[in-house]
SERO-4910 file (N, C-alpha, C, O; in steps of 0.05 Angstrom, whole numbers):
BEGIN
 pado doro    nc1    nc2    nc3   cac1   cac2   cac3    cc1    cc2    cc3    oc1    oc2    oc3
  Met    A   1090    517    367   1071    514    388   1043    523    379   1023    511    386
  Lys    A   1042    545    363   1017    555    354   1003    534    336    979    532    337
  Asn    A   1018    519    320   1007    499    303   1000    473    318    982    458    310
  Leu    A   1014    469    340   1011    444    356    984    443    370    970    423    370
  Leu    A    976    465    383    951    465    398    926    460    381    910    444    388
  Pro    A    923    474    358    900    467    341    900    439    331    879    426    329
  Arg    A    925    428    326    926    401    317    918    381    339    904    361    334
  Leu    A    926    387    364    918    370    387    888    371    391    876    351    397
  Arg    A    876    395    387    847    397    390    833    380    369    813    367    374
  Glu    A    844    380    344    832    364    323    834    334    329    816    319    325
  Tyr    A    858    326    340    861    298    348    842    291    370    830    269    370
  Ala    A    838    309    389    819    303    411    791    301    401    776    283    410
  Arg    A    783    318    382    756    316    371    753    290    355    732    278    356
  Leu    A    774    282    340    772    257    325    770    234    344    754    215    340
  Ala    A    785    234    366    784    212    385    756    210    398    746    189    403
  Trp    A    745    234    404    719    234    417    697    224    397    679    210    405
  Arg    A    700    231    372    681    222    352    683    192    349    663    178    346
  Met    A    708    181    349    711    152    346    700    138    371    688    116    368
  Ala    A    704    150    394    693    138    418    663    137    418    650    118    427
  Thr    A    651    159    406    621    160    404    611    138    387    592    123    394
  Tyr    A    622    135    363    613    114    344    620     86    355    604     67    352
  Gly    A    643     84    368    651     58    380    632     49    401    624     26    403
  Leu    A    624     68    419    605     62    440    578     53    428    566     34    437
  Leu    A    569     68    408    544     62    395    544     33    384    526     18    389
  Leu    A    564     27    368    565      1    355    569    -22    375    558    -43    372
  Ala    A    586    -17    395    592    -38    415    566    -46    430    560    -69    432
  Phe    A    552    -26    441    529    -32    457    506    -42    440    490    -59    448
  Trp    A    503    -31    416    482    -40    398    487    -70    391    468    -86    390
  Gly    A    512    -77    387    519   -105    382    512   -123    406    502   -145    402
  Val    A    517   -113    430    510   -129    454    480   -133    455    471   -155    461
  Phe    A    465   -112    450    436   -114    451    425   -133    430    406   -148    435
  Leu    A    437   -132    406    428   -150    385    434   -179    391    418   -197    387
  Val    A    457   -184    403    465   -212    411    446   -222    433    437   -244    432
  Ala    A    441   -204    452    422   -212    474    394   -218    463    381   -237    472
  Phe    A    386   -202    444    359   -206    432    358   -233    418    339   -248    422
  Cys    A    379   -239    403    379   -265    389    381   -289    409    369   -310    404
  Ala    A    396   -284    430    398   -306    450    372   -312    464    366   -335    471
  His    A    355   -291    468    329   -295    481    308   -306    461    292   -323    468
  Val    A    308   -295    437    287   -302    418    294   -328    402    276   -343    395
  Gly    A    320   -332    396    328   -356    381    317   -382    390    306   -398    375
  Pro    A    320   -388    417    310   -414    426    280   -418    422    270   -441    422
  Arg    A    265   -397    419    236   -400    415    229   -413    388    207   -423    385
  Leu    A    248   -412    370    243   -426    344    238   -456    348    225   -469    332
  Gly    A    248   -466    371    243   -494    377    214   -501    380    205   -524    376
  Tyr    A    197   -481    387    169   -485    390    157   -494    363    138   -510    362
  Leu    A    167   -483    341    157   -489    315    163   -518    307    150   -529    290
  Ala    A    184   -529    319    192   -556    313    180   -576    333    187   -600    333
  Gly    A    162   -567    350    148   -585    367    158   -586    396    148   -601    412
  Arg    A    179   -571    402    189   -570    430    168   -558    448    155   -539    440
  Pro    A    163   -570    472    143   -559    490    147   -529    496    170   -520    499
  Ile    A    126   -514    498    128   -486    504    139   -482    532    130   -495    551
  Gly    A    160   -466    534    173   -462    560    168   -435    572    153   -419    562
  Asp    A    181   -430    595    180   -405    608    204   -388    600    226   -392    610
  Asp    A    200   -369    582    221   -355    570    232   -332    588    216   -319    602
  Leu    A    258   -328    587    269   -304    598    264   -281    579    262   -285    555
  Pro    A    262   -256    590    266   -249    618    240   -250    634    241   -241    657
  Cys    A    218   -259    623    192   -256    636    183   -282    650    165   -281    667
  His    A    195   -304    644    188   -330    655    159   -338    648    147   -354    662
  Thr    A    149   -328    625    124   -338    614    129   -340    584    146   -326    573
  Pro    A    115   -358    570    120   -362    541    116   -336    526     95   -323    527
  Glu    A    137   -328    511    136   -304    494    129   -279    510    120   -259    498
  Cys    A    133   -280    536    129   -256    553    101   -244    550     81   -258    556
  Asp    A     98   -220    541     72   -206    541     53   -219    520     29   -215    522
  Phe    A     64   -233    501     46   -246    482     30   -268    495      9   -276    485
  Ser    A     39   -278    519     23   -297    534     -1   -285    546    -18   -299    557
  Val    A     -4   -258    545    -28   -244    553    -46   -240    528    -70   -244    530
  Phe    A    -34   -232    506    -50   -225    482    -64   -248    470    -88   -247    463
  Trp    A    -50   -271    466    -62   -294    453    -86   -305    468   -107   -309    456
  Pro    A    -83   -311    494   -107   -320    509   -129   -300    510   -153   -307    510
  Ala    A   -122   -274    510   -143   -254    510   -160   -255    485   -184   -252    485
  Gly    A   -146   -260    462   -161   -263    437   -180   -287    437   -202   -285    427
  Ile    A   -171   -309    449   -188   -333    450   -212   -328    468   -234   -335    460
  Leu    A   -208   -316    491   -230   -309    508   -250   -290    495   -274   -292    499
  Ala    A   -239   -271    480   -256   -252    466   -273   -266    445   -297   -260    443
  Arg    A   -261   -284    430   -277   -299    410   -298   -317    423   -319   -322    411
  Ala    A   -292   -326    447   -311   -342    462   -333   -326    476   -352   -336    486
  Gly    A   -329   -299    476   -348   -281    489   -346   -281    519   -365   -272    532
  Asp    A   -325   -292    530   -322   -293    559   -307   -268    569   -284   -270    578
  Phe    A   -320   -246    568   -307   -220    575   -305   -217    606   -287   -202    615
  Ala    A   -322   -230    620   -321   -229    650   -294   -241    659   -281   -230    677
  Ala    A   -287   -264    647   -261   -277    654   -238   -260    643   -217   -259    656
  Leu    A   -242   -248    620   -220   -233    607   -211   -210    625   -188   -204    627
  Tyr    A   -230   -196    637   -224   -172    653   -224   -177    683   -225   -158    698
  Asp    A   -223   -202    691   -220   -209    719   -192   -221    722   -185   -241    709
  Arg    A   -176   -209    739   -147   -216    741   -143   -246    747   -128   -259    734
  Gly    A   -157   -256    768   -153   -284    776   -163   -303    755   -149   -323    749
  Ser    A   -186   -298    745   -198   -316    725   -182   -316    699   -177   -337    688
  Phe    A   -172   -293    691   -156   -292    666   -130   -307    670   -123   -322    652
  Ala    A   -117   -304    692    -92   -319    697    -96   -349    696    -80   -364    685
  Thr    A   -119   -358    707   -125   -387    707   -130   -397    679   -119   -417    671
  His    A   -146   -383    664   -152   -391    637   -127   -390    619   -122   -409    604
  Ala    A   -111   -369    622    -87   -366    605    -67   -388    611    -55   -399    593
  Ala    A    -63   -394    637    -44   -415    644    -53   -442    633    -36   -458    625
  Ala    A    -78   -447    634    -88   -473    623    -84   -474    593    -77   -495    582
  Met    A    -89   -452    579    -86   -452    550    -57   -456    542    -51   -469    522
  Leu    A    -38   -444    558    -10   -445    551      5   -468    563     27   -474    555
  Gly    A     -7   -481    583      6   -503    597     30   -494    613     50   -508    613
  Thr    A     28   -471    626     50   -461    641     41   -454    669     17   -449    674
  Ser    A     60   -454    687     54   -446    715     65   -419    722     64   -411    745
  Gly    A     78   -406    703     90   -380    708     69   -358    712     46   -361    705
  Tyr    A     78   -336    724     60   -313    728     52   -301    701     68   -296    684
  Ile    A     26   -296    699     15   -284    674      2   -257    683    -15   -257    700
  Met    A     10   -236    669     -1   -210    676    -30   -208    668    -39   -222    651
  Pro    A    -45   -190    682    -73   -186    674    -75   -172    647    -57   -159    638
  Phe    A    -99   -174    635   -104   -160    610   -116   -133    617   -138   -132    628
  Leu    A   -101   -112    612   -109    -85    621   -118    -67    598   -124    -43    603
  Tyr    A   -119    -77    574   -124    -60    551   -154    -56    546   -170    -73    553
  Pro    A   -161    -33    534   -190    -28    528   -199    -45    505   -182    -57    491
  Pro    A   -225    -48    501   -236    -66    481   -225    -63    453   -223    -83    439
  Pro    A   -218    -38    443   -208    -37    415   -184    -55    410   -181    -65    387
  Met    A   -168    -61    430   -145    -79    426   -154   -107    419   -139   -122    407
  Leu    A   -179   -114    427   -188   -142    423   -191   -150    394   -190   -173    387
  Leu    A   -195   -130    376   -197   -137    348   -172   -151    338   -173   -171    323
  Phe    A   -149   -140    346   -123   -151    337   -118   -178    352   -108   -197    340
  Met    A   -124   -178    378   -119   -203    394   -136   -226    383   -126   -248    380
  Ala    A   -161   -220    377   -179   -242    367   -169   -252    340   -170   -276    335
  Gly    A   -159   -234    323   -150   -243    297   -126   -261    299   -126   -283    286
  Ile    A   -106   -254    314    -81   -270    316    -86   -296    331    -71   -315    327
  Ser    A   -106   -297    348   -110   -321    365   -122   -344    349   -124   -366    359
  His    A   -129   -340    324   -138   -362    307   -115   -381    300   -119   -404    294
  Leu    A    -90   -371    302    -67   -388    297    -57   -402    322    -63   -393    344
  Pro    A    -43   -424    319    -30   -437    342    -11   -417    356      0   -400    342
  Phe    A     -8   -420    382      7   -400    397     34   -394    386     42   -371    382
  Glu    A     50   -415    380     78   -411    372     79   -397    345     96   -379    341
  Trp    A     62   -405    326     61   -391    300     51   -363    302     61   -344    290
  Ala    A     31   -360    319     19   -333    323     40   -313    333     41   -290    325
  Ala    A     57   -323    352     77   -305    364     97   -295    343    104   -271    343
  Phe    A    106   -312    325    126   -304    305    113   -286    283    124   -267    274
  Ile    A     89   -294    275     75   -278    255     68   -250    266     69   -230    253
  Trp    A     61   -250    292     55   -225    306     80   -207    305     78   -183    298
  Thr    A    102   -217    313    127   -202    314    135   -191    287    141   -168    283
  Leu    A    136   -209    267    144   -201    240    124   -183    228    131   -164    213
  Gly    A     98   -187    234     77   -170    223     79   -142    234     76   -122    219
  Leu    A     85   -139    260     88   -113    272    111    -98    259    108    -74    253
  Leu    A    133   -112    254    156    -99    241    149    -90    213    155    -67    205
  Ala    A    136   -107    198    130   -101    170    110    -78    168    114    -60    151
  Ile    A     89    -78    184     70    -57    183     82    -31    192     76     -9    181
  Ser    A     98    -32    213    112     -8    223    129      5    202    129     29    197
  Ala    A    145    -12    188    162     -2    167    146     10    144    153     31    133
  Ala    A    123     -3    137    106      8    116     94     35    123     93     53    107
  Leu    A     85     38    148     74     63    157     94     86    157     89    108    148
  Leu    A    118     79    166    139    100    167    148    107    139    154    130    133
  Arg    A    148     88    121    155     94     93    132    110     80    138    128     63
  Leu    A    107    105     87     85    120     77     88    150     85     81    168     70
  Ala    A    100    155    109    105    182    118    132    192    106    140    214    114
  Arg    A    144    177     89    168    185     74    193    188     92    210    204     86
  Phe    A    194    172    113    220    171    127    239    153    111    230    135     97
  Ser    A    264    159    112    284    144     97    288    117    109    282    112    132
  Trp    A    298     99     92    303     71    102    324     70    125    320     55    143
  Pro    A    346     86    123    364     86    146    351     94    173    357     83    194
  Val    A    334    114    171    319    123    196    301    101    205    299     96    229
  Ile    A    287     88    187    269     67    194    284     44    207    276     33    227
  Leu    A    307     37    196    324     15    207    333     22    235    331      6    253
  Leu    A    342     47    239    352     55    265    330     57    286    335     54    310
  Gly    A    305     61    276    283     61    295    273     33    302    269     27    325
  Leu    A    270     16    281    258    -10    286    279    -31    295    271    -53    302
  Ala    A    304    -24    294    325    -42    306    339    -29    330    360    -38    338
  Ser    A    326     -8    340    338      6    363    335    -11    388    319    -30    389
  Pro    A    350     -5    409    346    -20    435    318    -20    445    308    -39    456
  Ala    A    304      3    441    276      5    450    259    -15    435    242    -29    447
  Ala    A    262    -16    408    247    -35    392    253    -64    398    236    -81    400
  Leu    A    279    -70    401    287    -97    408    275   -106    434    267   -129    437
  Asn    A    274    -88    453    261    -94    479    232   -102    475    223   -122    486
  Gly    A    217    -86    460    189    -91    456    184   -116    439    166   -132    446
  Leu    A    200   -121    419    197   -144    402    203   -170    417    190   -191    414
  Gln    A    223   -168    435    231   -191    451    208   -201    469    205   -225    473
  Ile    A    193   -183    479    171   -191    498    144   -191    484    123   -194    497
  Gly    A    143   -187    458    118   -189    443    100   -166    447     76   -168    444
  Gln    A    111   -143    455     94   -120    460     87   -104    435     95   -112    413
  Val    A     71    -83    439     61    -68    416     73    -40    414     63    -23    399
  Gly    A     95    -36    428    108    -10    427    117     -2    400    115     22    393
  Val    A    128    -21    384    138    -15    357    115     -4    340    119     17    327
  Ile    A     93    -18    339     71     -9    321     58     16    331     51     33    315
  Cys    A     53     18    357     40     42    368     57     67    364     47     88    356
  Asp    A     83     65    368    100     88    364    103     95    334    105    118    327
  Ser    A    102     75    318    103     80    289     78     94    279     79    112    263
  Ile    A     55     86    290     30     99    284     31    128    293     23    147    279
  Leu    A     42    133    317     44    160    328     61    178    311     53    200    303
  Val    A     85    168    304    104    184    288     93    188    260     93    211    250
  Ala    A     84    167    247     74    170    220     49    187    218     47    204    200
  Gly    A     31    183    238      7    199    238     12    229    242      0    245    228
  Leu    A     29    236    260     36    264    265     51    276    241     46    299    235
  Ala    A     68    260    229     83    270    206     65    275    182     70    293    166
  Leu    A     44    258    179     26    261    156      4    281    161     -9    290    142
  Ala    A     -1    289    186    -24    305    192    -25    332    178    -47    342    172
  Ala    A     -2    343    171     -1    369    158     -7    367    128    -24    381    117
  Ala    A      8    349    114      5    346     85    -18    329     76    -30    333     55
  Arg    A    -24    308     92    -46    289     85    -63    286    110    -62    265    123
  Pro    A    -78    306    118    -92    307    144   -111    284    148   -114    273    170
  Leu    A   -126    276    127   -145    254    130   -131    228    137   -140    213    154
  Thr    A   -109    223    123    -94    198    127    -81    199    155    -83    180    170
  Gly    A    -68    221    162    -55    223    187    -74    221    210    -69    207    230
  Gly    A    -96    236    209   -116    235    231   -128    208    234   -131    198    257
  Ala    A   -135    195    212   -147    168    213   -128    148    225   -135    131    241
  Leu    A   -103    150    218    -82    132    228    -79    136    259    -78    116    273
  Leu    A    -79    160    268    -76    165    296   -100    156    313    -97    150    336
  Gly    A   -123    154    300   -146    143    313   -143    114    323   -157    106    341
  Leu    A   -124     99    310   -119     72    318   -107     70    346   -107     49    358
  Leu    A    -96     92    355    -85     92    382   -106     90    404    -99     89    428
  Ala    A   -131     89    397   -152     83    416   -147     56    429   -158     51    451
  Ala    A   -132     39    416   -125     12    427   -106     15    450   -105     -2    468
  Lys    A    -90     36    451    -71     41    472    -70     71    477    -51     84    468
  Pro    A    -90     83    490    -93    112    492    -70    127    504    -65    150    496
  Gln    A    -55    115    522    -33    130    536    -11    139    516      4    157    522
  Val    A     -9    125    493     11    133    473      3    159    460     20    175    453
  Gly    A    -23    163    456    -32    187    442    -45    208    459    -62    223    449
  Leu    A    -36    210    484    -49    229    502    -48    258    491    -68    273    495
  Leu    A    -27    266    478    -24    293    469    -33    298    440    -32    320    430
  Val    A    -42    277    427    -50    279    399    -72    301    395    -68    318    377
  Pro    A    -94    301    410   -114    322    406   -102    350    409   -111    369    395
  Phe    A    -83    354    427    -72    380    432    -54    388    408    -51    412    402
  Thr    A    -41    369    395    -25    376    371    -43    387    349    -36    405    335
  Phe    A    -67    375    346    -86    386    326    -94    414    333    -95    432    315
  Leu    A   -100    419    358   -109    446    367    -86    466    363    -90    488    352
  Ala    A    -62    458    372    -40    477    371    -32    484    342    -24    507    337
  Arg    A    -35    465    324    -27    470    296    -51    476    278    -48    478    253
  Arg    A    -75    477    290    -99    483    275   -104    464    252   -111    472    230
  Gln    A   -100    439    257   -103    418    237   -132    407    240   -135    384    250
  Trp    A   -151    422    232   -179    415    237   -188    390    221   -203    374    232
  Arg    A   -179    387    197   -186    364    181   -174    338    193   -187    317    194
  Ala    A   -150    340    202   -137    317    215   -152    310    241   -156    287    247
  Ala    A   -161    331    256   -176    326    281   -202    313    275   -210    294    289
  Ala    A   -216    321    254   -241    309    246   -237    279    238   -252    262    246
  Ala    A   -216    274    222   -210    247    214   -203    230    238   -210    206    239
  Phe    A   -189    241    257   -182    227    282   -207    219    297   -210    196    305
  Ala    A   -225    238    300   -250    232    315   -266    211    301   -277    192    314
  Val    A   -269    213    275   -285    193    260   -271    166    262   -285    145    265
  Ser    A   -244    165    260   -230    140    262   -234    126    289   -238    102    290
  Val    A   -234    141    311   -238    130    337   -267    119    339   -270     97    350
  Val    A   -286    134    329   -314    124    330   -318     99    314   -331     80    323
  Val    A   -306     99    290   -308     75    273   -294     51    285   -305     29    285
  Phe    A   -271     56    296   -256     34    309   -272     22    332   -274     -2    334
  Cys    A   -282     39    349   -298     29    372   -324     16    362   -334     -3    374
  Gly    A   -335     27    340   -359     15    328   -354    -13    318   -371    -31    320
  Leu    A   -331    -17    306   -323    -44    296   -322    -64    319   -331    -87    317
  Val    A   -310    -55    341   -309    -73    365   -337    -81    373   -342   -104    379
  Thr    A   -355    -61    374   -382    -67    383   -396    -84    362   -412   -102    370
  Ala    A   -391    -80    337   -403    -97    316   -395   -126    319   -411   -144    315
  Phe    A   -370   -131    325   -359   -158    327   -367   -171    354   -374   -195    354
  Phe    A   -365   -156    376   -368   -168    402   -393   -159    418   -398   -169    439
  Gly    A   -407   -139    407   -429   -128    422   -420   -109    444   -397   -100    444
  Leu    A   -438   -103    463   -432    -85    485   -418    -99    508   -408    -86    527
  Ala    A   -417   -125    508   -406   -141    530   -377   -133    538   -372   -129    562
  Pro    A   -359   -130    519   -331   -122    527   -330    -95    540   -314    -90    558
  Trp    A   -347    -76    531   -347    -50    543   -357    -51    572   -346    -39    590
  Arg    A   -379    -66    576   -390    -69    603   -369    -82    621   -365    -73    644
  Ala    A   -356   -103    611   -336   -117    628   -313    -99    634   -302   -100    657
  Phe    A   -304    -84    615   -281    -66    619   -287    -45    640   -271    -40    658
  Phe    A   -310    -32    638   -316    -10    656   -325    -21    684   -323     -7    704
  Ala    A   -334    -46    684   -342    -58    710   -319    -71    724   -322    -79    747
  Ala    A   -297    -75    710   -274    -89    722   -263    -74    746   -266    -50    748
  Asp    A   -249    -90    762   -236    -78    786   -210    -66    776   -190    -80    772
  His    A   -209    -40    773   -185    -26    763   -165    -20    785   -146     -5    780
  Ser    A   -170    -31    809   -151    -26    830   -124    -40    824   -104    -32    834
  Gln    A   -125    -60    806   -100    -73    798    -82    -54    783    -57    -55    786
  Val    A    -94    -36    767    -78    -16    753    -67      4    773    -43     11    772
  Gln    A    -84     13    791    -74     31    812    -53     18    829    -34     31    838
  Gly    A    -56     -8    834    -36    -23    849     -9    -23    835     12    -20    848
  Met    A     -9    -26    809     16    -26    794     29      2    794     53      5    795
  Leu    A     12     22    792     22     50    793     33     57    820     54     70    822
  Asn    A     18     50    841     24     60    868     42     42    884     49     49    907
  Ala    A     50     19    873     67      1    889     93     15    896    104     31    881
  Pro    A    104      8    920    130     19    928    151     14    906    151     -8    894
  Phe    A    168     33    900    186     31    878    206      8    883    219      7    904
  Asp    A    209     -9    863    228    -31    864    241    -33    837    228    -41    817
  Pro    A    267    -25    835    280    -24    808    283    -51    795    288    -53    771
  His    A    280    -73    811    283   -100    799    257   -109    785    258   -130    772
  Thr    A    236    -93    786    211   -101    774    206    -84    749    224    -71    739
  Tyr    A    181    -85    739    174    -70    715    180    -40    718    184    -26    699
  Gln    A    180    -30    743    185     -2    747    213      7    739    217     30    731
  Gly    A    232    -12    740    259     -6    731    261      1    702    279     14    693
  Trp    A    241     -9    686    240     -4    657    224     21    652    220     29    628
  Gly    A    214     35    673    194     55    669    205     81    656    229     86    656
  Val    A    186     96    645    191    122    633    175    144    648    176    167    641
  Ser    A    161    135    668    142    153    682    155    172    701    172    164    717
  Thr    A    147    197    700    156    217    719    145    210    747    159    214    767
  Phe    A    121    198    748    109    190    773    127    169    787    133    171    811
  Trp    A    136    149    771    153    129    783    181    140    791    193    132    811
  Met    A    191    158    775    216    171    782    214    185    809    231    183    826
  Ala    A    192    200    812    187    214    838    185    194    861    196    199    882
  Arg    A    171    172    856    169    151    877    196    139    884    202    133    907
  Ser    A    213    136    863    239    125    868    257    143    885    276    133    898
  Phe    A    251    169    886    266    187    902    252    192    929    260    211    943
  Gly    A    232    176    935    220    178    962    196    194    964    185    197    987
  Leu    A    185    206    943    161    222    945    137    204    950    136    181    940
  Gly    A    118    214    966     93    199    970     76    198    946     81    212    926
  Ile    A     55    182    947     38    178    923     25    205    916     24    212    892
  Gly    A     15    219    936      1    245    930     20    265    917     13    277    897
  Ala    A     44    268    928     63    288    917     72    279    889     76    296    872
  Ala    A     76    253    885     85    243    859     63    247    838     69    254    815
  Lys    A     38    244    846     16    249    827     14    279    820      9    286    797
  Leu    A     18    296    840     18    325    834     40    332    815     36    348    796
  Leu    A     64    320    819     86    326    801     80    316    773     85    330    753
  Gln    A     68    292    771     61    281    744     40    299    731     42    304    707
  Ala    A     21    308    746      0    325    735     12    352    725      5    362    704
  Gly    A     31    362    741     44    387    733     60    384    708     60    401    690
  Ile    A     74    361    706     90    355    682     71    352    658     78    360    636
  Gly    A     48    339    662     29    335    640     18    362    630     16    365    606
  Leu    A     12    380    648      2    407    640     24    422    625     19    436    606
  Ala    A     49    419    636     72    433    622     76    421    594     83    436    576
  Ala    A     71    395    591     75    383    565     54    393    545     60    398    522
  Ile    A     29    397    555      9    409    537     16    437    529     14    445    506
  Ala    A     26    453    549     35    480    542     58    479    523     60    496    505
  Gly    A     76    460    526     98    457    508     90    452    479    102    461    460
  Ile    A     69    436    476     58    430    449     50    456    435     56    460    412
  Phe    A     36    473    450     27    499    438     51    517    433     51    531    412
  Ala    A     70    517    451     93    535    448    111    526    424    124    543    412
  Ala    A    111    500    418    128    490    397    114    487    370    126    476    351
  Ala    A     89    495    368     72    489    345     84    498    319     80    485    298
  Lys    A     99    520    318    110    530    293    140    524    289    152    534    270
  Arg    A    151    509    307    179    503    304    184    481    283    167    465    278
  Asn    A    207    482    270    212    463    249    219    435    259    221    416    243
  Asn    A    223    433    285    228    406    297    205    399    316    209    387    337
  Phe    A    181    407    309    157    403    326    154    373    332    148    366    355
  Leu    A    157    356    313    152    327    317    171    316    338    163    301    355
  Glu    A    196    324    337    216    315    356    208    324    385    209    308    403
  Ile    A    200    349    387    192    359    413    166    345    423    164    338    446
  Ala    A    147    341    405    122    329    413    126    300    423    112    292    442
  Ile    A    144    286    411    150    258    420    161    258    448    154    242    465
  Cys    A    180    276    453    192    278    480    170    285    501    169    274    522
  Leu    A    153    305    493    132    313    512    112    291    517    101    288    539
  Ser    A    106    274    496     88    252    499     98    232    520     82    221    536
  Leu    A    124    227    519    135    208    539    133    219    567    127    204    586
  Leu    A    137    245    570    136    257    597    107    259    607    103    259    631
  Ala    A     88    261    589     60    266    598     47    241    609     29    244    626
  Ser    A     55    218    601     42    193    609     52    184    636     76    182    640
  Pro    A     34    177    655     43    167    681     50    137    680     60    126    700
  Tyr    A     46    124    657     49     95    655     62     89    628     49     91    607
  Gly    A     88     83    628    102     77    604    128     63    609    139     64    631
  Phe    A    138     49    589    162     33    593    182     38    570    176     51    550
  Ala    A    206     27    573    227     32    554    220     22    526    229     34    506
  Tyr    A    204      1    524    197     -8    497    178     12    483    173      9    459
  Gly    A    168     32    498    152     53    486    169     77    477    158     99    472
  Met    A    195     74    475    213     96    466    222     92    437    243    103    429
  Val    A    207     77    422    214     73    393    212     99    378    229    106    362
  Ala    A    190    114    384    187    140    371    210    159    378    220    174    361
  Phe    A    218    158    403    240    174    412    266    167    397    281    185    388
  Ser    A    270    141    393    294    132    377    292    140    348    312    148    336
  Leu    A    268    140    337    265    149    309    271    178    306    284    186    287
  Met    A    263    194    326    269    223    324    299    229    327    309    247    315
  Leu    A    313    213    343    342    216    345    355    209    318    374    222    309
  Ala    A    344    189    305    355    181    278    349    203    258    366    209    241
  Val    A    325    215    259    319    238    241    338    261    245    348    272    226
  Arg    A    343    267    270    362    289    276    390    282    265    403    299    253
  Ala    A    399    258    269    425    250    259    426    252    228    446    261    217
  Glu    A    405    243    215    404    244    186    405    274    176    419    280    157
  Arg    A    390    291    189    390    319    181    417    333    186    423    352    173
  Asn    A    433    321    204    459    332    210    481    317    194    505    319    201
  Gly    A    473    304    173    493    290    157    505    266    171    528    259    165
  Trp    A    490    253    189    498    230    204    522    236    222    537    218    230
  Arg    A    525    261    229    544    269    250    530    268    277    511    283    281
  Ile    A    539    251    294    526    248    320    545    254    343    569    252    340
  Gly    A    534    262    365    549    267    389    544    246    410    528    228    407
  Met    A    559    249    432    556    229    454    527    230    465    517    209    474
  Leu    A    515    253    466    487    255    476    468    239    458    451    225    468
  Asp    A    471    240    432    455    224    413    458    195    419    439    180    421
  Thr    A    483    186    422    489    158    427    477    149    454    464    128    454
  Leu    A    481    164    475    471    155    501    440    155    502    428    136    513
  Cys    A    427    174    489    398    175    489    387    151    473    367    139    481
  Trp    A    399    145    450    389    123    433    393     96    446    377     78    443
  Leu    A    416     93    460    422     68    474    407     65    500    404     42    510
  Trp    A    397     87    511    387     86    538    366     64    544    368     51    564
  Pro    A    346     60    526    326     39    532    338     12    537    325     -5    550
  Gly    A    361      7    526    374    -19    530    386    -23    557    388    -46    566
  Phe    A    396     -2    569    408     -6    595    396     10    618    408     14    639
  Cys    A    371     20    614    359     36    635    353     18    660    355     28    682
  Leu    A    346     -7    655    341    -25    678    367    -29    695    366    -28    720
  Val    A    389    -32    681    415    -35    696    421    -10    713    429    -13    736
  Val    A    416     13    701    420     38    716    401     40    739    408     49    761
  Ser    A    376     33    735    356     34    756    364     16    780    361     24    803
  Ile    A    373     -8    773    381    -26    795    406    -16    809    408    -18    833
  Ala    A    425     -6    793    450      4    805    446     28    823    460     31    844
  Thr    A    428     46    815    424     71    830    400     70    850    399     85    869
  Gly    A    381     51    844    357     50    860    337     71    852    317     75    865
  His    A    341     84    829    323    105    819    317    101    790    332     90    774
  Glu    A    292    110    782    285    110    754    293    138    743    283    158    753
  Leu    A    310    138    723    322    163    713    314    170    685    323    190    674
  Thr    A    297    153    672    291    157    644    279    184    638    286    196    618
  Pro    A    260    195    655    250    222    649    272    243    646    268    262    631
  Leu    A    294    240    661    315    259    660    329    257    632    337    278    621
  Ile    A    332    233    622    343    230    595    325    243    574    335    256    556
  Val    A    299    239    577    280    251    558    281    281    560    280    295    540
  Leu    A    283    291    585    285    320    589    310    332    576    310    353    565
  Leu    A    332    316    578    357    325    566    354    327    536    363    347    523
  Ala    A    341    307    524    337    307    495    318    330    487    321    343    467
  Leu    A    298    335    504    279    356    499    293    384    501    288    401    484
  Trp    A    310    387    520    325    412    523    342    417    498    343    440    489
  Arg    A    355    396    488    372    399    465    354    406    440    362    423    424
  Ala    A    331    392    438    313    398    415    303    426    416    300    439    395
  Trp    A    297    436    440    286    463    443    308    484    437    303    505    426
  Arg    A    332    477    446    354    496    444    366    496    415    373    518    405
  Val    A    367    474    403    379    471    376    359    459    357    355    435    358
  Ala    A    347    475    340    327    465    321    342    448    300    366    450    297
  Leu    A    326    433    285    337    418    262    347    438    241    336    459    239
  Pro    A    368    431    226    378    449    205    355    457    186    343    440    173
  Ser    A    350    483    184    328    492    168    332    488    138    313    486    123
  Ala    A    358    485    130    364    481    102    363    452     94    367    446     70
  Ala    A    359    434    113    359    406    106    336    399     88    314    409     92
  Pro    A    340    382     69    318    375     50    297    359     64    302    342     81
  Val    A    272    364     57    249    349     67    236    335     44    229    347     24
  Leu    A    233    308     46    222    293     24    192    301     20    178    307     39
  Pro    A    183    300     -5    155    307    -10    136    290      6    139    266      8
  Gly    A    116    303     17     96    288     32    104    281     60     90    267     74
  Ala    A    128    290     68    138    283     95    144    308    111    167    316    112
  Pro    A    124    321    123    128    345    138    140    339    165    129    347    186
  Ile    A    163    325    166    175    315    190    183    338    208    179    337    232
  Gly    A    193    359    197    201    382    213    184    406    210    190    427    220
  Ala    A    161    402    195    144    425    189    130    435    214    115    454    213
***
């Protein structure tokens, strides 16, 4: 009997481990198949098939149907139309030959440099080059920061990344810039800071970046970051003049407030949300109370950055806090989160638990959970990962590749 109980416990642990890996592979396979099913038919555009209304967005290439027309309008200098919701939708629909709903262009002028460049190509070719280019550049940046290829694969083929690539979003590249920049900031501060300055194109991703410099006293990285932002914005002005800035700041930003403050509906974009604000709204809090909660979480996230500054898993904690700090974010913006889970698994000799599996898979089925429960629960998943990261640091004896202060 004494020998039987330990043996049963070992069998139970083995069964649980097999269930963990089985769940990971099964759902990852489902997400990969779904991704191919949605993206595969678009190859027909290259063979001359008319551009259609693609699932799940019912517009050609989903969010790319915003980026490509925005680039054309920017090159034409029509910034008034670009930043006017009704006018932009009319112009974009005419360019694409579609009657589906097209989202407004909400990005600041620095994003227009990339949009204008890719819009020189025909729409269908631009979409595929955009997607493959984002993947290639993201992999190169992560490799520059000396992340291993298995970690890069698990990050760039994660459910979060597949979600973003499927809809033509920029979550993959923005999160790769964030992770690579923060990882490089200690050993190569000028490179890391300059890289993070590119997040001026999507500021909500890098909300906590300045605080990481302050907390870790990375003054050279902070200086490089500031110069990079100024140069980036200067390039926009050199190419397009002051017109895009005037149009952006003069635009009616009530549409953004409308998206934030709309009653919670899990069947819409809010079901994919990562925002504490939207989670609070999903549980019935009013706009004022939800904003106060989001503000409190944001301040707590800043405090957390300073508290974690000397921990060996600072990057993992900072990524979790960045997700919680932003009032506006979606599951495709959890690529950095997925990368950090992969880093933790690698440092643990690829031994993963059920929590690792559920957190990594979460961006793939958060919408299903939101619809089933009527609530946005993603911040709770991030908090769970943050609690684990705070409670259990990365193995201090694990090797760190030269030039990659991932856990420094």
